[in-house]
MINUDREN-731236 format. One record per residue (C-alpha): residue number from 0; residue in three letters; chain; y, x, z. Coordinates in steps of 0.1 Angstrom, whole numbers, plus 5000, padded with zeros to 4 digits. Layout:
NUM|ala|A|Y|X|Z
...
REM end
This chain:
0|met|A|5000|5000|5000
1|thr|A|5025|5027|5010
2|thr|A|5018|5047|4978
3|phe|A|5022|5016|4957
4|leu|A|5056|5007|4973
5|val|A|5069|5043|4969
6|arg|A|5059|5043|4933
7|arg|A|5075|5010|4925
8|leu|A|5107|5020|4944
9|gly|A|5108|5051|4922
10|phe|A|5107|5028|4891
11|leu|A|5136|5009|4906
12|val|A|5157|5041|4903
13|leu|A|5149|5043|4866
14|val|A|5157|5006|4862
15|ile|A|5192|5011|4878
16|leu|A|5198|5041|4856
17|gly|A|5188|5023|4824
18|val|A|5207|4991|4832
19|ser|A|5238|5011|4842
20|ile|A|5238|5030|4809
21|ile|A|5233|4999|4788
22|thr|A|5260|4979|4805
23|phe|A|5284|5008|4804
24|val|A|5279|5013|4767
25|val|A|5281|4976|4758
26|ser|A|5312|4970|4780
27|his|A|5331|4999|4764
28|val|A|5323|4991|4727
29|val|A|5340|4957|4731
30|pro|A|5373|4958|4711
31|ala|A|5395|4948|4739
32|asp|A|5419|4965|4763
33|pro|A|5416|4952|4799
34|val|A|5446|4973|4810
35|ala|A|5469|4955|4785
36|leu|A|5456|4922|4797
37|leu|A|5461|4932|4833
38|ala|A|5496|4947|4829
39|gly|A|5510|4917|4809
40|lys|A|5531|4916|4777
41|glu|A|5562|4929|4794
42|ala|A|5546|4960|4809
43|thr|A|5561|4994|4801
44|ala|A|5541|5024|4788
45|asp|A|5545|5041|4822
46|lys|A|5532|5010|4840
47|ile|A|5502|5008|4816
48|ala|A|5494|5045|4822
49|gln|A|5496|5040|4860
50|ile|A|5471|5011|4858
51|arg|A|5448|5032|4837
52|his|A|5449|5060|4862
53|thr|A|5443|5036|4891
54|tyr|A|5411|5022|4876
55|gly|A|5400|5056|4861
56|leu|A|5402|5044|4826
57|asp|A|5423|5074|4815
58|gln|A|5392|5097|4818
59|ser|A|5367|5104|4791
60|leu|A|5337|5080|4787
61|pro|A|5311|5105|4801
62|gln|A|5334|5112|4831
63|gln|A|5339|5075|4837
64|tyr|A|5301|5069|4837
65|leu|A|5295|5099|4861
66|thr|A|5322|5087|4884
67|tyr|A|5307|5052|4884
68|ile|A|5272|5064|4891
69|gly|A|5284|5086|4919
70|lys|A|5302|5058|4936
71|leu|A|5273|5034|4930
72|leu|A|5249|5058|4948
73|his|A|5273|5057|4978
74|gly|A|5275|5019|4978
75|asp|A|5310|5018|4962
76|leu|A|5310|4993|4933
77|gly|A|5346|5001|4924
78|leu|A|5377|4980|4922
79|ser|A|5379|4947|4902
80|ser|A|5408|4944|4878
81|tyr|A|5403|4906|4879
82|ser|A|5406|4900|4916
83|arg|A|5424|4933|4926
84|arg|A|5397|4937|4953
85|pro|A|5367|4959|4958
86|val|A|5338|4944|4938
87|leu|A|5315|4947|4969
88|asp|A|5339|4924|4988
89|asp|A|5338|4899|4959
90|phe|A|5300|4901|4958
91|arg|A|5297|4893|4995
92|asp|A|5319|4863|4990
93|tyr|A|5303|4848|4959
94|phe|A|5266|4859|4961
95|pro|A|5256|4837|4991
96|ala|A|5265|4806|4971
97|thr|A|5242|4818|4942
98|val|A|5214|4826|4966
99|glu|A|5217|4791|4981
100|leu|A|5216|4774|4947
101|thr|A|5187|4796|4935
102|leu|A|5167|4790|4966
103|tyr|A|5170|4752|4963
104|ala|A|5160|4754|4927
105|leu|A|5129|4774|4936
106|val|A|5121|4749|4964
107|ile|A|5123|4720|4939
108|cys|A|5100|4740|4915
109|leu|A|5075|4745|4943
110|leu|A|5076|4710|4959
111|val|A|5075|4691|4926
112|gly|A|5061|4715|4900
113|val|A|5030|4727|4918
114|pro|A|5016|4693|4930
115|leu|A|5024|4677|4896
116|gly|A|5007|4705|4878
117|val|A|4976|4703|4901
118|tyr|A|4974|4666|4898
119|ser|A|4977|4667|4860
120|gly|A|4950|4693|4858
121|leu|A|4927|4672|4878
122|arg|A|4935|4640|4858
123|arg|A|4932|4653|4823
124|gly|A|4939|4627|4797
125|ala|A|4955|4602|4822
126|trp|A|4990|4588|4817
127|val|A|5004|4612|4843
128|asp|A|4990|4641|4823
129|his|A|5006|4629|4791
130|ala|A|5039|4622|4808
131|thr|A|5038|4657|4823
132|arg|A|5034|4674|4789
133|val|A|5063|4654|4775
134|phe|A|5084|4665|4805
135|ser|A|5074|4701|4800
136|val|A|5085|4700|4763
137|ala|A|5118|4683|4772
138|gly|A|5125|4709|4800
139|thr|A|5120|4738|4776
140|ala|A|5141|4723|4748
141|met|A|5171|4709|4767
142|pro|A|5201|4731|4772
143|leu|A|5212|4735|4808
144|phe|A|5249|4729|4802
145|trp|A|5241|4696|4784
146|leu|A|5218|4685|4811
147|gly|A|5245|4693|4837
148|leu|A|5270|4671|4819
149|leu|A|5245|4642|4816
150|leu|A|5238|4645|4854
151|gln|A|5275|4645|4862
152|leu|A|5281|4615|4839
153|leu|A|5252|4595|4855
154|phe|A|5252|4603|4892
155|tyr|A|5290|4609|4896
156|gly|A|5307|4589|4868
157|lys|A|5284|4559|4866
158|leu|A|5266|4556|4900
159|gly|A|5290|4575|4922
160|trp|A|5261|4588|4944
161|leu|A|5268|4625|4942
162|pro|A|5299|4647|4939
163|glu|A|5308|4662|4906
164|ser|A|5314|4698|4916
165|gly|A|5321|4723|4944
166|arg|A|5302|4732|4975
167|leu|A|5320|4709|4999
168|asp|A|5343|4679|4998
169|thr|A|5380|4686|4994
170|phe|A|5390|4681|5030
171|gln|A|5357|4693|5045
172|ser|A|5360|4727|5062
173|ala|A|5333|4753|5056
174|pro|A|5309|4760|5085
175|lys|A|5313|4791|5106
176|his|A|5305|4821|5085
177|ile|A|5273|4838|5095
178|thr|A|5253|4843|5063
179|gly|A|5275|4826|5037
180|ile|A|5248|4801|5029
181|tyr|A|5264|4769|5040
182|thr|A|5232|4749|5048
183|leu|A|5218|4777|5069
184|asp|A|5251|4783|5086
185|ser|A|5254|4745|5093
186|val|A|5219|4745|5109
187|leu|A|5227|4776|5130
188|thr|A|5259|4761|5143
189|leu|A|5244|4726|5147
190|asn|A|5270|4712|5122
191|ile|A|5251|4681|5111
192|his|A|5281|4667|5091
193|gly|A|5286|4700|5073
194|leu|A|5248|4702|5065
195|leu|A|5247|4667|5050
196|asn|A|5279|4674|5030
197|thr|A|5265|4707|5017
198|leu|A|5231|4691|5007
199|lys|A|5249|4664|4989
200|his|A|5268|4689|4968
201|val|A|5239|4713|4961
202|leu|A|5214|4687|4950
203|leu|A|5228|4680|4915
204|pro|A|5233|4717|4904
205|ala|A|5200|4727|4919
206|cys|A|5181|4700|4900
207|cys|A|5199|4710|4868
208|leu|A|5191|4747|4874
209|ala|A|5155|4740|4883
210|phe|A|5147|4717|4853
211|ala|A|5137|4743|4827
212|ser|A|5117|4764|4853
213|leu|A|5101|4733|4867
214|ser|A|5087|4723|4833
215|leu|A|5071|4758|4830
216|val|A|5057|4757|4865
217|val|A|5041|4723|4858
218|arg|A|5026|4735|4825
219|val|A|5012|4768|4838
220|thr|A|4998|4752|4870
221|arg|A|4981|4725|4850
222|ser|A|4966|4750|4826
223|ser|A|4954|4772|4854
224|met|A|4939|4743|4873
225|val|A|4920|4731|4842
226|asp|A|4905|4765|4838
227|val|A|4896|4770|4875
228|ile|A|4878|4736|4880
229|thr|A|4853|4745|4853
230|gln|A|4842|4777|4871
231|asp|A|4807|4781|4886
232|tyr|A|4819|4785|4921
233|ile|A|4837|4751|4920
234|arg|A|4805|4735|4908
235|thr|A|4786|4752|4935
236|ala|A|4811|4740|4962
237|arg|A|4807|4704|4949
238|ala|A|4769|4707|4948
239|lys|A|4769|4717|4985
240|gly|A|4785|4684|4993
241|leu|A|4820|4695|5002
242|his|A|4847|4669|5001
243|arg|A|4868|4668|4970
244|arg|A|4900|4675|4989
245|thr|A|4883|4706|5004
246|val|A|4871|4719|4971
247|val|A|4906|4715|4955
248|met|A|4927|4728|4984
249|arg|A|4905|4756|4997
250|his|A|4887|4768|4966
251|ala|A|4905|4758|4934
252|met|A|4942|4759|4943
253|arg|A|4941|4794|4957
254|asn|A|4930|4809|4924
255|ala|A|4950|4785|4903
256|leu|A|4982|4795|4920
257|ile|A|4980|4832|4909
258|pro|A|4995|4826|4875
259|thr|A|5020|4803|4890
260|thr|A|5031|4830|4915
261|thr|A|5036|4854|4886
262|leu|A|5057|4828|4868
263|leu|A|5078|4821|4898
264|gly|A|5086|4857|4902
265|leu|A|5097|4859|4866
266|gln|A|5117|4827|4869
267|val|A|5139|4843|4895
268|gly|A|5155|4862|4866
269|asn|A|5159|4830|4845
270|leu|A|5174|4811|4875
271|leu|A|5199|4839|4881
272|gly|A|5208|4839|4844
273|gly|A|5210|4801|4844
274|thr|A|5235|4801|4872
275|phe|A|5261|4814|4848
276|leu|A|5260|4780|4829
277|val|A|5253|4758|4859
278|glu|A|5279|4773|4882
279|thr|A|5305|4770|4854
280|val|A|5296|4733|4847
281|phe|A|5296|4723|4884
282|ser|A|5324|4747|4894
283|trp|A|5300|4762|4919
284|pro|A|5317|4793|4934
285|gly|A|5288|4817|4930
286|ile|A|5283|4850|4913
287|gly|A|5277|4834|4879
288|phe|A|5311|4816|4881
289|tyr|A|5327|4849|4892
290|ser|A|5310|4868|4864
291|val|A|5323|4844|4837
292|asn|A|5358|4850|4849
293|thr|A|5354|4887|4850
294|ile|A|5340|4887|4814
295|gln|A|5369|4866|4802
296|asn|A|5393|4891|4817
297|phe|A|5373|4922|4804
298|asp|A|5367|4935|4840
299|tyr|A|5343|4963|4831
300|gln|A|5338|4975|4866
301|ala|A|5328|4941|4880
302|ile|A|5306|4933|4849
303|met|A|5286|4966|4853
304|ser|A|5283|4963|4890
305|ile|A|5271|4927|4890
306|thr|A|5246|4934|4863
307|val|A|5231|4963|4882
308|ile|A|5228|4942|4914
309|leu|A|5211|4914|4896
310|ala|A|5187|4938|4880
311|ile|A|5178|4953|4914
312|thr|A|5173|4918|4929
313|tyr|A|5150|4908|4900
314|thr|A|5130|4940|4904
315|leu|A|5126|4936|4942
316|val|A|5115|4900|4938
317|asn|A|5088|4910|4913
318|leu|A|5077|4937|4938
319|leu|A|5073|4910|4964
320|val|A|5052|4889|4940
321|asp|A|5028|4919|4933
322|val|A|5023|4922|4971
323|leu|A|5016|4885|4974
324|tyr|A|4988|4888|4948
325|thr|A|4965|4905|4974
326|lys|A|4971|4876|4998
327|leu|A|4961|4850|4972
328|asp|A|4931|4870|4959
329|pro|A|4917|4899|4980
330|arg|A|4898|4911|4950
331|leu|A|4930|4923|4934
332|gln|A|4940|4959|4942
333|leu|A|4976|4971|4942
334|ala|A|4965|5004|4928
REM end
């Protein structure tokens, strides 16, 4: 286990290096001048030169990259030209909202996708199975931004059940800051009103974000369950007289969930990428909403830093998934 973790963490360093190089090159080949945008139309040449020096943009490209990597290794993500604050401070303010939204989307995928996929696999050819396959195709084909607009039109515009955007009502104060995740902070401070208000706001964007991943989870779980229930050990368990529920829960599901666990680890990247659209549609103040603003303002430093952080998050989640494999199936070896 220790050797495996050390080796994977070593690969993480290579991932950071590769992502940093790619984002640096891409951000600097864009034909735009962030300094001119930041300085404004009336800025003098001296003012523009001063801003370039402040953000290190007067150096050569290799020197800029080496400076960036050196700061990154020391935990310094640089200064954002969009917010005029350290990128790390912006990240601490915005990322908890994205974590909250992504976690709720994953919970929806687990609580809805896995049982629905298992039931469809056990009831092949039934109406639920056919409806599930139609749902899977719709979830794969439907754009997130369009789904978000439809959900807003239905649940806010027509029914008035859920709020249109934001994390809280206009006059609702945020719970005491502990983690930055409003639902968790509300529970820790016993703020029941704040908890209900936060859940009301997170439900719509979380369902929208989870929709595409949910359809994949259902499809993969169903396919895996169909394959598992035809295995010899399942027939043996049934021949021994075990109850159907015991056969499904104790024998079939454990092996059927291995591909689903892999998929959920990969879906973290898709969910983090989907937050860019969902957070923009629902005005959710997360890292996706922040990143869209930095991209529009050509904030190279923030774009590179956020990309590297998301890559690290995605890699660590997949490392966790690999470790969970041995818990689901002891026959699998990390080596």
